[in-house]
PAFI-630296 format. One record per residue (C-alpha): residue in three letters; z, y, x. Coordinates in steps of 0.001 Angstrom, whole numbers, padded with zeros to 6 digits, always signed. Layout:
N
AlaZYX/...
This chain:
792
Unk+016712-062649+029138/Unk+016395-061243+032619/Unk+016913-057607+033369/Unk+013167-057217+033956/Unk+012368-058400+030437/Unk+015159-056232+029037/Unk+013248-053272+030516/Unk+009987-054392+028920/Unk+010024-051871+026020/Unk+010631-049005+028436/Unk+007888-050151+030822/Unk+005405-050655+028002/Unk+006231-047217+026608/Unk+005681-045507+029965/Unk+002422-047386+030490/Unk+001110-046548+027022/Unk+002066-042854+027353/Unk+000251-042601+030699/Unk-002845-044389+029376/Unk-002998-042300+026182/Unk-002615-039090+028215/Unk-005297-040232+030657/Unk-007657-041107+027796/Unk-007040-037676+026281/Unk-007921-035985+029571/Unk-010978-038216+029990/Unk-012366-037278+026573/Unk-012304-033619+027662/Unk-013839-034329+031071/Unk-017242-032977+032027/Unk-019346-035592+033779/Unk-022116-034560+036152/Unk-024821-036107+038285/Unk-025436-032990+040408/Unk-025936-034217+043973/Unk-024701-030900+045383/Unk-021212-032407+044964/Unk-022085-034483+048011/Unk-022876-031377+050034/Unk-019950-030091+052045/Unk-018078-026902+051318/Unk-019081-024841+054340/Unk-016645-022876+056490/Unk-019172-020641+058297/Unk-021410-017870+056989/Unk-024622-019686+057893/Unk-023421-022941+056362/Unk-022154-021166+053260/Unk-025578-019592+052865/Unk-027182-023019+053145/Unk-025001-024554+050445/Unk-025353-021522+048154/Unk-029143-021642+048429/Unk-029223-025364+047735/Unk-026969-024961+044720/Unk-027903-021587+043224/Unk-030733-020033+045259/Unk-034081-019085+043786/Unk-035765-022215+045130/Unk-033216-024415+043353/Unk-034138-022768+040010/Unk-037931-022572+040285/Unk-040306-025089+038678/Unk-043811-025525+040078/Unk-046320-026289+037313/Unk-049871-027577+037475/Unk-052391-028069+034650/Unk-055340-030400+035135/Unk-058171-031715+032953/Unk-060481-029939+030549/Unk-062750-027163+031751/Unk-061726-024320+034032/Unk-061739-022029+030991/Unk-059515-024491+029096/Unk-057043-024597+031959/Unk-056954-020816+032290/Unk-056397-020381+028552/Unk-053665-023022+028564/Unk-052027-021357+031572/Unk-051915-017981+029841/Unk-050610-019429+026574/Unk-047930-021451+028367/Unk-046847-018409+030373/Unk-046659-016131+027329/Unk-044630-018606+025267/Unk-042190-019490+028041/Unk-041729-015841+029001/Unk-040248-015216+025540/Unk-037787-018092+026009/Unk-034342-016842+027153/Unk-033951-020002+029254/Unk-036424-018545+031768/Unk-035846-015530+033985/Unk-039523-015164+034816/Unk-042814-017039+034442/Unk-045918-016193+036473/Unk-049439-017545+036705/Unk-051244-014858+038691/Unk-052927-013499+035571/Unk-054681-010154+035593/Unk-051842-008720+033515/Unk-049281-009852+036129/Unk-051429-008503+038937/Unk-051920-005210+037134/Unk-048162-004810+036556/Unk-047479-005422+040228/Unk-050161-002979+041344/Unk-049054-000367+038819/Unk-045547-000536+040234/Unk-046781-000325+043811/Unk-049081+002566+042980/Unk-046428+004484+041035/Unk-044002+004222+043966/Unk-046413+004084+046904/Unk-044944+007079+048715/Unk-041448+005600+048491/Unk-042696+002195+049693/Unk-045085+003088+052494/Unk-043523+002897+055984/Unk-046137+005441+057126/Unk-044631+008234+055013/Unk-042775+010755+057144/Unk-043007+014487+057919/Unk-045858+013959+060408/Unk-047888+012035+057844/Unk-047945+015101+055562/Unk-048458+017684+058279/Unk-051892+019282+058575/Unk-052858+017021+061463/Unk-051389+013954+059770/Unk-053269+014619+056529/Unk-056491+015242+058456/Unk-056193+011931+060309/Unk-055172+009875+057258/Unk-057830+011316+054936/Unk-060470+010995+057643/Unk-059632+007329+058068/Unk-059877+006787+054302/Unk-063332+008409+054242/Unk-064448+005993+056947/Unk-063172+003126+054774/Unk-065541+004145+052002/Unk-068338+002416+053918/Unk-066323-000773+054478/Unk-066212-003884+052225/Unk-063238-002186+050546/Unk-065326+000873+049758/Unk-065413+000392+045985/Unk-061628+000093+045775/Unk-061170+002983+048170/Unk-063522+005178+046164/Unk-061520+004479+042999/Unk-058183+005225+044663/Unk-059271+008116+046868/Unk-058788+011088+044489/Unk-055138+010151+043929/Unk-054375+008393+047209/Unk-056529+009931+049939/Unk-054050+008948+052663/Unk-054577+005228+051853/Unk-050946+004229+051193/Unk-051843+001893+048324/Unk-054527+000100+050259/Unk-052070-000501+053111/Unk-049523-001927+050674/Unk-052119-004246+049165/Unk-053256-005376+052606/Unk-049657-006325+053397/Unk-049307-008382+050220/Unk-052764-009842+049559/Unk-054044-012972+051255/Unk-050759-014895+051112/Unk-051040-016088+047533/Unk-052928-018980+045981/Unk-056603-019043+045082/Unk-057730-017714+041698/Unk-060052-019111+039073/Unk-060829-017569+035682/Unk-058236-014885+036268/Unk-055225-017158+037050/Unk-053805-019004+040032/Unk-055541-022236+040891/Unk-055958-024782+043644/Unk-058648-024176+046258/Unk-060915-026655+044485/Unk-060323-024970+041137/Unk-059446-028283+039500/Unk-055860-027279+038784/Unk-054296-024058+037451/Unk-050828-023129+038681/Unk-047689-021478+037353/Unk-044145-020904+038570/Unk-041193-020657+036201/Unk-037684-019692+037264/Unk-034833-020620+034941/Unk-032008-018237+034184/Unk-029268-020845+034730/Unk-027747-021859+038046/Unk-029577-024437+040125/Unk-026474-026629+040013/Unk-026517-026761+036181/Unk-028692-029849+035818/Unk-028199-029942+032044/Unk-029741-026468+031718/Unk-032517-027432+034143/Unk-033280-030535+032095/Unk-033432-028495+028887/Unk-035826-026026+030534/Unk-037946-028941+031789/Unk-038150-030318+028243/Unk-039153-026905+026869/Unk-042007-026684+029371/Unk-043240-030114+028279/Unk-042846-029379+024557/Unk-044589-026020+024869/Unk-047457-027547+026814/Unk-047961-030217+024171/Unk-048389-027548+021513/Unk-050716-025570+023807/Unk-052799-028635+024578/Unk-053175-029407+020887/Unk-054731-025968+020329/Unk-056897-025840+023480/Unk-058045-029239+024806/Unk-056496-032660+024377/Unk-057663-034018+027732/Unk-055441-031741+029834/Unk-052362-033009+031682/Unk-049220-031346+033023/Unk-047449-031764+036365/Unk-043959-030328+036885/Unk-042365-030314+040336/Unk-040082-028106+042408/Unk-036417-028422+043355/Unk-035192-028491+039718/Unk-037503-031430+038981/Unk-035987-033352+041906/Unk-032477-032553+040672/Unk-033299-033761+037160/Unk-034989-036936+038402/Unk-032027-037693+040673/Unk-029577-037127+037818/Unk-031509-039392+035470/Unk-031788-042106+038114/Unk-028074-041897+038849/Unk-027131-042047+035162/Unk-029418-044995+034526/Unk-028419-046987+037570/Unk-024707-046279+037275/Unk-024868-047566+033697/Unk-026922-050672+034428/Unk-025324-051635+037722/Unk-021835-051032+036362/Unk-022683-053277+033416/Unk-024132-055918+035745/Unk-021045-055798+037982/Unk-018749-056087+034980/Unk-020777-058993+033599/Unk-020706-060900+036892/Unk-016969-060379+037350/Unk-016339-061405+033740/Unk-018368-064603+034152/Unk-016534-065518+037355/Unk-013098-064876+035864/Unk-013864-066587+032584/Unk-015050-069670+034446/Unk-011783-069665+036393/Unk-009311-068768+033637/Unk-011063-070569+030774/Unk-009273-068206+028410/Unk-010457-064979+026764/Unk-006839-063835+026399/Unk-006105-064290+030096/Unk-009407-062588+030981/Unk-008599-059556+028835/Unk-005068-059373+030219/Unk-006474-059631+033735/Unk-008735-056657+033087/Unk-005797-054470+032004/Unk-004964-053325+035581/Unk-008620-052472+036231/Unk-009068-050629+032928/Unk-005838-048730+033515/Unk-006932-047820+037035/Unk-010335-046590+035828/Unk-008881-044365+033099/Unk-006094-042911+035263/Unk-008528-042450+038176/Unk-010974-040479+036020/Unk-008134-038342+034660/Unk-006836-037622+038173/Unk-010298-036569+039387/Unk-010818-034445+036287/Unk-007537-032620+036854/Unk-008287-032073+040534/Unk-011992-031174+040366/Unk-012679-030069+036749/Unk-015568-032535+036563/Unk-016323-036141+037484/Unk-019500-037181+039250/Unk-021510-040154+038024/Unk-021403-041639+041520/Unk-017609-041653+041301/Unk-017805-043667+038087/Unk-020272-046087+039651/Unk-018088-046495+042692/Unk-014997-046878+040521/Unk-016619-049625+038483/Unk-017434-051461+041682/Unk-013911-050786+042915/Unk-012697-053267+040318/Unk-013879-055825+042868/Unk-010658-055013+044715/Unk-008471-053926+041801/Unk-009167-057160+039931/Unk-007766-059024+042937/Unk-004238-058020+041948/Unk-004379-059705+038535/Unk-006098-062742+040091/Unk-003275-063109+042592/Unk-000749-062767+039788/Unk-002223-065261+037316/Unk-003158-067875+039911/Unk-000297-067571+042370/Unk+002480-067194+039773/Unk+001714-070680+038504/Unk+003982-072180+041107/Unk+006327-073936+038676/Unk+006314-075367+035177/Unk+008560-072517+034050/Unk+006334-069450+033799/Unk+009226-067056+034326/Unk+010273-068940+037445/Unk+006699-068737+038710/Unk+006612-065010+038087/Unk+009894-064493+039913/Unk+008513-066546+042790/Unk+005357-064375+042807/Unk+007351-061139+042854/Unk+009592-062398+045637/Unk+007004-064041+047913/Unk+003601-062528+047079/Unk+004180-058998+045816/Unk+005363-057683+049233/Unk+002068-058862+050746/Unk+000020-057230+047977/Unk+002031-054047+048385/Unk+001349-054008+052112/Unk-002371-054541+051477/Unk-002297-051709+048956/Unk-000735-049338+051467/Unk-003368-050186+054084/Unk-006068-049515+051473/Unk-004537-046145+050610/Unk-004433-045158+054267/Unk-008117-046007+054594/Unk-009186-044049+051529/Unk-007025-041079+052501/Unk-009678-040333+055160/Unk-012057-039288+052378/Unk-009681-036520+051323/Unk-010346-034825+054669/Unk-014147-035297+054653/Unk-014869-031842+053234/Unk-017412-033293+050788/Unk-016264-032686+047183/Unk-018061-035836+046043/Unk-016393-037990+048695/Unk-013037-036386+048041/Unk-013474-037353+044384/Unk-014068-040958+045414/Unk-010952-040845+047613/Unk-008768-039522+044782/Unk-010299-042001+042342/Unk-009823-044973+044662/Unk-006232-044125+045560/Unk-005008-043387+042034/Unk-006997-046297+040601/Unk-005609-048831+043069/Unk-002037-047583+042713/Unk-002302-047786+038928/Unk-003873-051269+039013/Unk-001179-052536+041376/Unk+001682-051090+039305/Unk+000271-052493+036060/Unk-000020-055891+037744/Unk+003528-055704+039051/Unk+005320-054415+035963/Unk+003115-054907+032875/Unk+001345-058242+033381/Unk+004619-060200+033751/Unk+005542-059011+030243/Unk+002393-060607+028818/Unk+002177-063436+031310/Unk+004793-065680+029717/Unk+002856-065647+026416/Unk-000531-066517+027906/Unk-002059-069929+028605/Unk-002135-070719+032285/Unk-005257-072468+033489/Unk-004679-074134+036818/Unk-007490-073720+039368/Unk-005647-075484+042151/Unk-008483-078006+042230/Unk-010748-075319+043645/Unk-008254-074690+046389/Unk-007987-078370+047243/Unk-011782-078699+047453/Unk-012088-075638+049684/Unk-009149-076419+051946/Unk-010912-078821+054282/Unk-014089-076738+054754/Unk-012093-073589+055396/Unk-009722-075381+057765/Unk-012779-076674+059614/Unk-013799-073066+060231/Unk-010987-072812+062792/Unk-013262-074679+065177/Unk-015466-071586+065252/Unk-012877-069230+066700/Unk-014589-069040+070064/Unk-018085-068543+068553/Unk-016600-065867+066272/Unk-015095-064072+069253/Unk-018385-064334+071131/Unk-020271-062997+068119/Unk-017776-060154+067890/Unk-018269-059388+071576/Unk-022043-059328+071168/Unk-021672-057106+068108/Unk-019459-054748+070105/Unk-022085-054514+072843/Unk-024807-053800+070263/Unk-022683-051093+068642/Unk-021725-049462+071954/Unk-025247-049539+073418/Unk-026725-048216+070193/Unk-023971-045722+069447/Unk-026295-042736+069910/Unk-028617-044052+067206/Unk-026065-045858+065047/Unk-025099-042903+062877/Unk-027758-040833+061170/Unk-027019-037159+061780/Unk-028979-035739+058838/Unk-028543-035277+055121/Unk-031919-036878+054414/Unk-031802-039876+052141/Unk-028804-038655+050168/Unk-030762-038144+046946/Unk-032977-040763+045286/Unk-036553-039481+045628/Unk-039475-040496+043419/Unk-042483-040815+045812/Unk-044885-039734+043060/Unk-042839-036589+042358/Unk-042573-035878+046078/Unk-046353-036104+046454/Unk-046897-033859+043422/Unk-044453-031299+044794/Unk-046200-031229+048178/Unk-049581-030821+046452/Unk-048439-027908+044278/Unk-046649-026171+047148/Unk-049767-026425+049255/Unk-051837-024965+046397/Unk-049374-022107+045911/Unk-048887-021498+049629/Unk-045128-021583+049050/Unk-043697-024038+051556/Unk-039914-023887+051549/Unk-038849-021505+054308/Unk-036969-023074+057161/Unk-036178-020023+059285/Unk-034434-016952+057910/Unk-033025-013799+059420/Unk-030016-012959+057282/Unk-028099-009679+057316/Unk-024946-008841+055387/Unk-023540-005695+053846/Unk-020689-004682+051618/Unk-023228-004008+048843/Unk-026974-004239+048254/Unk-027669-000808+049722/Unk-025843-001659+052943/Unk-027656-004989+053214/Unk-031049-003313+052742/Unk-030206-000750+055416/Unk-029291-003534+057813/Unk-032570-005287+057008/Unk-034428-002086+057835/Unk-032811-002079+061263/Unk-034253-005550+061848/Unk-037811-004959+060593/Unk-039041-002926+063604/Unk-037659-005640+065871/Unk-039590-008292+063941/Unk-042708-006105+064047/Unk-042531-006101+067835/Unk-042086-009890+067856/Unk-045177-010279+065670/Unk-047133-008038+068026/Unk-046002-010086+071039/Unk-046914-013388+069377/Unk-043355-014737+069249/Unk-043562-014640+065445/Unk-046529-015178+063119/Unk-045171-012895+060405/Unk-042269-012294+058069/Unk-041321-011171+054585/Unk-038505-008723+053961/Unk-037080-007523+050628/Unk-037491-003989+051973/Unk-041271-004430+051711/Unk-040876-003908+047958/Unk-037375-002450+047710/Unk-036461-000119+050583/Unk-032912+001133+050789/Unk-032114+004239+048771/Unk-031481+006060+052030/Unk-035014+005270+053206/Unk-036519+006198+049846/Unk-034643+009509+049889/Unk-035835+010190+053447/Unk-039445+009541+052416/Unk-039035+011789+049391/Unk-037766+014565+051608/Unk-040887+014179+053771/Unk-043117+014887+050760/Unk-044008+018608+050608/Unk-043758+020746+047490/Unk-047029+021123+045502/Unk-047882+024663+046777/Unk-047090+023694+050346/Unk-049171+020511+050057/Unk-052159+022440+048665/Unk-052029+024855+051599/Unk-051882+021996+054102/Unk-054775+020250+052387/Unk-056939+023374+052670/Unk-056428+023340+056446/Unk-056627+019562+056834/Unk-059913+019288+054897/Unk-061660+022093+056765/Unk-063779+019679+058838/Unk-063941+016885+056237/Unk-066526+016458+053452/Unk-063926+016724+050688/Unk-062761+019704+048665/Unk-059091+020253+047909/Unk-059844+020585+044187/Unk-060899+016935+044060/Unk-057377+015907+045157/Unk-055380+017529+042339/Unk-054261+014057+041166/Unk-052899+013399+044663/Unk-050870+016603+044587/Unk-049470+015755+041145/Unk-048508+012198+042177/Unk-046762+013437+045323/Unk-044840+015990+043264/Unk-043878+013330+040724/Unk-042573+010894+043370/Unk-040862+013731+045246/Unk-038667+014368+042207/Unk-038415+010832+040780/Unk-035365+008590+040819/Unk-035169+006055+043603/Unk-035993+002425+042835/Unk-033451-000329+042413/Unk-033751-004072+041746/Unk-033676-003525+037981/Unk-036793-001341+038207/Unk-038767-004427+039337/Unk-037955-006353+036160/Unk-041071-007264+034236/Unk-043208-007395+037359/Unk-044046-010412+039540/Unk-042362-008590+042427/Unk-038895-009166+040969/Unk-038966-012937+041542/Unk-039528-012681+045294/Unk-037151-009781+045902/Unk-034274-011099+043773/Unk-034409-014381+045668/Unk-034109-012503+048960/Unk-031012-010560+047899/Unk-028341-013147+046971/Unk-024589-012732+047044/Unk-022609-014963+049395/Unk-019762-015521+046943/Unk-017378-013371+049004/Unk-018168-009969+047495/Unk-020800-009414+050176/Unk-024495-008871+049685/Unk-027096-010658+051754/Unk-030659-009708+052582/Unk-032850-012593+053739/Unk-036088-012215+055672/Unk-038272-015326+055766/Unk-040048-015987+059038/Unk-043556-017417+059158/Unk-044222-020102+061706/Unk-047402-020172+063734/Unk-050222-022651+063215/Unk-048415-025077+065521/Unk-045319-024944+063292/Unk-043141-023439+066010/Unk-041202-020254+066570/Unk-039833-018776+069752/Unk-036249-019158+068535/Unk-034634-017942+071752/Unk-036747-014780+071815/Unk-035953-014016+068163/Unk-032215-014517+068625/Unk-032196-012313+071707/Unk-034226-009606+069981/Unk-032007-009329+066880/Unk-028751-009559+068857/Unk-028219-005732+068857/Unk-027919-005851+065037/Unk-024433-007323+064730/Unk-024812-008384+061091/Unk-028116-010207+061685/Unk-028174-013993+062052/Unk-031090-016358+062575/Unk-030602-019363+060313/Unk-032509-022610+060737/Unk-031999-024152+057295/Unk-032970-027670+058368/Unk-031099-027523+061651/Unk-028060-026001+059971/Unk-027953-028748+057357/Unk-028105-031389+060083/Unk-025396-029682+062144/Unk-023284-029290+059028/Unk-023575-032951+058139/Unk-022944-034048+061732/Unk-019779-031931+061824/Unk-018369-033533+058697/Unk-019421-036997+059839/Unk-017565-036480+063113/Unk-014546-035142+061251/Unk-014457-038088+058855/Unk-014924-040588+061682/Unk-012014-039006+063545/Unk-009789-039103+060457/Unk-010836-042703+059778/Unk-009861-043665+063326/Unk-006492-041993+062829/Unk-006142-043997+059623/Unk-006930-047178+061554/Unk-004189-046333+064049/Unk-001788-045722+061163/Unk-002678-049135+059682/Unk-002012-050844+063018/Unk+001360-049129+063362/Unk+002256-049984+059761/Unk+001431-053683+060180/Unk+003301-053861+063450/Unk+006346-052181+061890/Unk+006338-054636+058978/Unk+005400-057835+060779/Unk+007349-057041+063991/Unk+005259-059479+065992/Unk+002321-058299+068125/Unk+000518-061656+067941/Unk+000872-061828+064195/Unk-000370-058249+063841/Unk-003308-059058+066097/Unk-004102-062127+064015/Unk-004093-059937+060903/Unk-006286-057226+062387/Unk-008763-059421+064243/Unk-010726-060658+061171/Unk-010975-057105+059823/Unk-012133-055652+063149/Unk-014698-058422+063665/Unk-016024-058016+060113/Unk-016521-054278+060682/Unk-018249-054905+064023/Unk-020567-057532+062553/Unk-021565-055232+059690/Unk-022200-052341+062085/Unk-024247-054532+064424/Unk-026206-055998+061524/Unk-027217-052577+060259/Unk-028071-051462+063782/Unk-030332-054489+064339/Unk-031953-053916+060947/Unk-032950-050479+062173/Unk-031144-048515+059500/Unk-029088-045550+060659/Unk-025645-045383+059095/Unk-024499-042370+057113/Unk-021205-041053+055875/Unk-021797-043179+052791/Unk-021762-046347+054881/Unk-018489-045171+056378/Unk-016988-045207+052881/Unk-018121-048805+052610/Unk-016433-049648+055907/Unk-013190-048091+054674/Unk-013367-050234+051564/Unk-014176-053298+053681/Unk-010984-052672+055653/Unk-009050-052237+052389/Unk-010334-055495+050917/Unk-010240-057428+054187/Unk-006622-056540+054812/Unk-005616-058483+051693/Unk-007422-061614+052897/Unk-005993-061385+056396/Unk-002459-060871+055110/Unk-002567-063765+052642/Unk-004016-066135+055214/Unk-000935-065564+057376/Unk+001777-068249+056980/Unk+005283-067632+055809/Unk+008333-069834+056191/Unk+009027-072372+053434/Unk+005441-072264+052149/Unk+001939-073154+053246/Unk-000341-070137+053183/Unk-003289-072461+052727/Unk-001682-073764+049582/Unk-004265-074679+046999/Unk-003487-072009+044447/Unk-003234-069238+047041/Unk-006517-070340+048562/Unk-008101-070467+045118/Unk-006907-066954+044297/Unk-008321-065587+047560/Unk-011649-067302+046947/Unk-011836-066032+043397/Unk-010917-062507+044503/Unk-013604-062590+047203/Unk-016199-063850+044727/Unk-015554-060929+042351/Unk-015682-058389+045194/Unk-018906-059742+046688/Unk-020477-059926+043206/Unk-019514-056394+042200/Unk-020643-054754+045425/Unk-023590-057075+045996/Unk-025166-055740+042809/Unk-024767-052173+044088/Unk-026736-053008+047227/Unk-029837-053369+045005/Unk-029553-049803+043699/Unk-032099-047122+044594/Unk-029344-044487+044600/Unk-028494-044101+048307/Unk-024785-043535+047697/Unk-024376-046749+045712/Unk-026786-048774+047838/Unk-025063-047816+051097/Unk-021605-048753+049809/Unk-022819-052035+048334/Unk-024814-053000+051438/Unk-021686-052608+053576/Unk-018888-053903+051353/Unk-020555-057090+050053/Unk-021305-058619+053500/Unk-018182-057044+054976/Unk-015871-058565+052362/Unk-017480-061982+052760/Unk-017219-061792+056556/Unk-013585-060660+056353/Unk-012725-063592+054086/Unk-014394-066210+056306/Unk-012979-064701+059500/Unk-009494-064613+057973/Unk-009864-068360+057437/Unk-011203-068824+060973/Unk-008208-067167+062609/Unk-005507-068286+060161/Unk-002628-070305+061642/Unk-000966-073052+059669/Unk+002818-073304+059671/Unk+004163-075872+062100/Unk+004297-079353+060589/Unk+001570-078648+058028/Unk-001512-078473+060170/Unk-003526-081136+058365/Unk-002161-080948+054870/Unk-002533-078586+051956/Unk+000470-078372+049698/Unk+001471-076067+046913/Unk+004135-073452+047599/Unk+007350-074211+045818/Unk+009165-071780+043590/
């Protein structure tokens, strides 16, 4: 017994311990399909705000709901019942439908705090002249279309503070029908429901989505059976994307596994050999999942899908072992021959693959970093199991010989050498296409990352248009050490924005201070309110030339006295009113113990803002930043794309240096690299001609193409004392290529952009790398027209 077989118990024990530990970790792993894992961790304040809003902001937690069918009265009744039942559900932070009760609560709050909220309140406002002017203006309003409302409010609010607050807030909301929000046509009633959980918790979002549907079914049964429900909003997109990812990862992984199994079973003609050949892949998958779980606390479904497809490369190792080790009648002699002559080449290919995937660790995208960790640990594990575990089982397994496949393919593949010049010409043309189209080759946006259901997208656009709640693109964001400081900073910006609105540079804006001024401002307004006796004296003088007696305004005096001595408002005081939803969403934390205040800017009818004028105007407020959410996301993505491209190029340089150091022959290194480089160029040019911009996801595919292609190029290089085009070696390469193209070709049919992009690059890239490796392979001297088997 050789020393290697004497170590078999130890090797098996180590392998089993690692696998059992990895399985134990995997059973405790949390799997997710949240696409925010493929958003980068941002280094700047503006980018951090973007990612936080996409993951946890109010928009990411708010469902848009529409009810159609039945009569308008049916829809209104169903809307109120749905709102009341969901509001009692702890899964929801707030539910609104514009009902009279909601409107009354909002107006009651505004009225009760009108003198703390009104920007007009100051010492001059409550001077004799100020009271005379304000009350006189209110009397004039009694003859306007708002006269009825003014007449009702006048005894308690003769200065018109409440009417000004309502004017600021009314007109922006949706239409109303039967006392609830509706579309302009009245054919659809509307609700919004914000969940209590984080926007990145897709499980909680899905549960909330199901509760909305279940509750509506019970409501419909009691109101009208012909009504239908539409649910949209950012959470609905997240849920749909998660479900699509789960479904497609499952089905496409199963399809890939089935195709690979069929190919291998046809080649091995033995279930036992097939199962043994899958051991390296299974080991790599389990250890890869465990490594990602330990490093990231959760594993993304995309990582699993990619890892299943990665078996297209990992399975190559066992193929090389089972096919190439059959170089002699004695199985142990064949295995020794494989370890001595083939393992160094596999090891070199493995190292080049690891260098390529290491680029993903520097991408800054948690999802891509997961794939990098998974690929590296999975490939290392698969290679080690092939090297040290399979030889233990190999001597006990039947050994089907597929040399016949190699003999049949030898002549056609040797004939490909006649196409070296056309291949070089094609590569040159591809290079020109890539260089000339370099500005449009890479897509510099995050669009297309998430699978989108067109029907859901249309429904979302329809409901947003009905609600008048288009996602804000432009924000002015200020920071403070706490909420009070942030509100004070926002108040420094509001007069600047008022001037911009007056000049036409800005159509309008919404600030959290409209409903929640800073405590300092509230205290200042309280101090401007006179004591009851003083106010009565001023009223006597102010009303001297007005047709109103001071006695009629006793309610006004009492309300001013009450607000003069009341506690200031805070965010908690808005709970239970529709105002809380808007204000809470404008006052997020940035995750660094700092409070933010966000002011949304309204674009003009042409959809444009004078960005330069706004930036210049807010510059004196050091903590204020204008954030273009769409532009920032594109700049963020472009930054990480550039970073990953740079790291990938460094990895390519490292691969070149490694091959040169090992092969020690520039021409041989060039012959190894040429098929890989041409395959990459042809894939890039093909995608450019097809009109599809490449993303960071396609770059992952190119890295994997280099990893797979390096194995083909290395094995097609001759070595002394053996013919690299030997039948069994050629058969193993062909079989390995078939499994890779099958596994990744299936992924190219996926509707999940991450999987589709990788599959659409790797499948053609691997095939091109294989054929080009044959085109540029050089036979050993003396064997140019003959295929022989390597000897042990």
